[in-house]
N, C-alpha and C positions, 0 to 999 in steps of 0.2 A: 214468350213470357219475359218480361223485363226483370232482371235481377237487381235487387236493391238491398244494401246493408247500411246499418246505422252507424257503424264505425269500422275502422281499419282492421282491428283485431278480429271482429266478427267475420269479415270477408276471409281473412287468412284461416280462421278456425273452421269455417263452413266449407270452403272450396278447396283448401289445401292445394293451391296452384303449384304446378311444377315448372312454370316458366316465369320470367320476370314480368312485373306488372307496373305499367305506367299510370300515374295518377295525375289527372289534369284538373286544374282549377280555373275554369273559364271566367268566373266573376273577377278573380284577381287579375287576369289578363286584361279585361275590359277597364278596370280601374287604373291599372298601370299605364295603359295606352292613353287614357284620358289625361292622366297626370303629366305624362311626358309631353303631350301635345300642348297642354296649358303652360308648361314651364319653358318650352323652347320657342324663341321668337322667329319662327320660320316654318317651312314645310318639314314634316316628319315622314321619311320613307322607310318602311320596315324592310330589313335585309332578309329576304325569304330563305336564303340558304341556311340560316341559323336554326330554323324549325319550320318545315313546310307542312305540318299536319293540317288537314282541312279544318279541324275543330279549332286549332290555334289561329289560323287565318280568319276564320269567321268571327271569333271572339275579338280579335284586334279590330276588325271592321266595325263591330258593334261599339267598340270603344272609341271610334272616330277616326281610325287610321284608314285613309283612302288612297295612299300612295305606297307603291311596293317596288323595292329594288330587286330586280331579277338578274340572274347571271347566266342563264341558258335558255334555249328555245323551249326546253321541257318545262321550265318554270313559267315561261310566258303562257304556254298552252294550258297548264294547270290552273293558273290564276284566272285566265279568261273563262275557263270552264266552270270554275267554282264561284267566282265573284262577278263575272260578266264585264260589260264595258263601262260600268259606273266607276271603277277604280282606275287610277293612273299607274302605268308601268314605266320604269326606266331601266334600260338594258345597260347596267353599269360595269360589266366585265370589259376590261380594256382591249381584249383580244377575242374576236368573235369570228366564227365561220361566215363566209359570205351568204350562204343559204339561210343561216339563222337571222342575219340582219334583214334580208329582203322579206322573209316570212313574217318577222316581227312587225316590220313597217307596213307591208302590204295587207297582211291577213288579220293582224291583231291590234292595229292602231297604236303601236309603240312609236313615239316620236323622240324620246330622249335617249341618247347613246353616249357612252364614255369611250375615250381613246387616250393613248399615251405615246403615239408615234405617228410620223408622217405616212407610213404605209397603211396604218389603220384608217387614217383620214381619207386616203385615196380609195380604200376599199369601200367605206361607207358612201362616199360621194358617187362612186361608180354604180353600186347596186341600187341606190335610191335615185339615180338619174338626176342628181343635183336638186332634189325637191326642196323647196324653200321653207317647208314647215318642220324640218328636222332641227332638233336642239342638240348641239354637241357640247360635251363637257370634257375638258382636258384634265387628266389626272396628273397631279404634281407629286414628285417623290419628296418625302419629308422624313425627318428623324423620328424613328419609332422605337428607340432603345428603352423607353420607359414603359413599354407594353410587355405584358407577360407572354404574348404571342406575336412577335414582330413579323412582318412580311414585306418590308419595303424593297428587299432584294428582288422581288418578282415583278412589281408594277411601279409605274411612275416615271414621268419625264423630268429631267434636270431642269432647274429654273429657266435657263436661257432657251432650252428646247421647248419648254411649256409656253413661254411667251411667244415664240415664233409660231407655234401651232395655233395659239389663240388668235393671232393676227390673221392667219390663213382662214380660220373658221369664221371670223368676223367678215372678211371679204366675200366668202362664198355663201354664208348662210344668214348673216346678220346677228342672230342670237349666238352668244357664246357663254360658257360657264367654266369654272375652275373647281376642282375637287381634290381632296387628299385624304389619307387615312393614317392615323398615328399608331395603328396596331391594335389588336384585340386585348381587352381587359387592360386598358391604359390606366396607370395608377397616379399620374401626375397631370393636373390641370395645366401646368406650365408647358406640357408638350403641345397643347393646342395654341398657346401663346406663341411659341417658337414657330410652329407651322404657319400661323397666320402672318407672322412677320415676313416669312419667306414668300407667302402667297401675295402679300402686299407688293413686294418688289416685282413679282411676276405680273400682277394686275396693272401696275403703273407702266411697266415696260411694254405691255400689250396694248395700252391705251384704254383700259377698262374692261369690265365683264358685266354681264347681266345677272349672273347667279354665282354664289359662292356656297359650295357644298362641303361642309366640314367633316363629312364621313361619319364613321361610327367609332367603336373602341371604348365607349363609355363603360366603366366597370360596374359590376354588381357586388354586393357585400357577402362574400363567401366567409371571410374570417372576421369581419367587423371593423377593420381599420381602413378600408377603401374609402376614398373621398366620395361624397354624394354627388348625384347628377347636378344639383344646384351649384356646386363649386365649379363645375366645368362650364355651365351656362354663364356664370358670372365672369369667368376668365375670358370666355369668347366675347361676351358683350363689352367688357371693359377694353379689350384689345381693339375691337371694331369701332369703338367710340371715337378713336383718333383718325379713322379713315375719312377723307374728304367726300367721297362719293361711295357710300355703302351700298353694295348690290343686295339683291334678294338673297335670303339665307335658307339653307336646307341642311338636314342631317340624315344619317342612315343607320339608326340603331338596330341591333339585332338582339344581342345578349341582354341589354338593358330592359327590353320589353318582355322577354319570355323566360328568363332564367328561373325566376321564383315560382313560375306557374305550374311546373311539373316536379314531381318527385318519383322515385323509383323503388319498388319493392324487389329485393333480391333474397335468395335463400342460401344459407351456408350449407354447402354440400360436404365439407370436411374442415375440421380444425386440426392443425398440427402445430402446437406451440403458439407462436405469435403469427402464424400464417392462417389465413382464412380463404378457403376455396369456394367461390361463389358460382351461381348459375348465370351470371352475366359478367362481361369484362370489357377489355379494350376494343375488341372486335364487335362488341355489341353496343350498349348505350353508354359505356363508361370510359370512353377514350379520354375525356377531359380529366379524369382522376389521375391519368398518367401525365398529360401535358401540363396541367396546372398544379398537380400535386395535392397533398392533404389540405383540408380546410372546408370541404363540403360537410354540411351538417348530417349527422347519422344517428340513428337510434334503433334499438332492438324492439320490435313490435310485440312479439308474443313468444314466450311468456314474459311478464314484467319482473325484472330483477333489479337489484340496487347495488351491485358490486362496483367498486371504484373503476374509473376509466383506465384503460391500458392502450398502448399503441400496437396496431396490427398492420401487416402487409397483406394486401388483397390480391388474389389470383383469379383470373377468369376461367371459363369452362373449356376453352380450346386446348389443343395439345401444343400450341405455339409458345415458345419460351419468352416471347415479347408480351404475352398476355398477363402482365403484372402491373400492379398499381402500388408503387413503393409508399410506405408509411412515413411517419406514424399516423394511421387513421384511428381516431379515438372511439372506442366502444367499451361497454362493460366487460370487465376482465373475465366474467364467467360465461361469455357468449359461447355457444356450442353448436355442433352439427344439428341441422334441422331448424335453427332459429331463422326468423325473417328480419331483415334489416331494411329500414326506410332511409333512403339517401335523398336529401333535399337539394334544391337549386339545380335540378337536372333538365331545365327547359331548353338550354342552349347546347347545340351541337351534340345531342344525344340521339334523337331520332334520325337526324340527317346524316350522321356518320356511321350508323349501324350497318354492319355487313351480315351476310349469311354464311360467313366462313365456318368451316367444319360442320356445316349443316345445323347450326344452332337455331332454335326456334325464335320467332319474332317477339313473342310475348303478347300480353293483353293490354288494352287501354280502358281505364275506368275514369269516370267523371265524378268529381266531388261537387255536389250541387251547392254546398256552402263554401265560403271562401276561407278555408282553414289552412294553416301552414303545416309544416312537418309535425307529425304527431296527432293532428286532428283533435277532436273532442267529441264527447257523447252528443248525439243528435245530428252529426254530419252525415249526409246521405251520399252513398257511393252507388253509381249506376253504371252498368256495363255499356261502353260505347257501342253504337251500332256498327 
């Protein structure tokens, strides 16, 4: 029997769930995918690591996304099993096991691989036996200090090293590409301008490339002051307008495509002053409330009260002292034990970073058949995911 509710409060009142509840909006995913593809003048590759739920991947495919950035052989297998051979996969992790490379190439039809070192180049060449249909993309290290979550310290070749790698790739394979990543939730379109200036030097030193992949990092609007995607596209296009030989263009958004499409219902297990203890936390779906901090939209679902907003610190359900999300997270001042809170913008790095630490349950997944944002409205249908 399919369970259906006409609004969020009805679900909470009728089922009294004791685990977190994920609320998926597939229609919003489809529209976002279509809008991003229409706005970006090149290929759009979804970064699967951001949210690998099958329902998410299928909705993005319906929205026109047919290119997927994978980072492990597990993601390769899952995508092929779910979406078949019709979609394109790019193995964009710069450091891969040899076994993963050969399986991806031989068994799953992956042809595009990233690298940022001569050793990785030799590894790929060795295990693919110098196959000429391989597309290699060199990852360039760029300044990512304008991102909320930087990670340039882990990946990327310096400009001179990247140029040398590109020349080797060109000699061995013909096709060569260059990519970079300005960090996750980048708040400055100028970061792409600076990265592209560095990339131009590398491209000219290498004698040209066939593909320029500007990576991901495009922000979503958690607090409302983040620049829109259009500002980043404009900055990228204006910078590339001065290139004499502009290569094909690609990007790898993750957060931009999926953040708005999920929200999370959590229950207050205890209130102690300005501390709220929830049934989900850092080791569950809420790690980004710790890494990005306050700003995620929140509301009390049931009962409806109208007390002024106050700042709270949130604590997860595990016994670990790190399971805390410092505030101020704004909620009605009369929030109390047993209340349910809906947290919006939870589509990115919630499902993918969840652990089973302390034996905490996984929770439920429900689908909103109408495209309603946080809060919903009368008439929105909620259906339990299969």
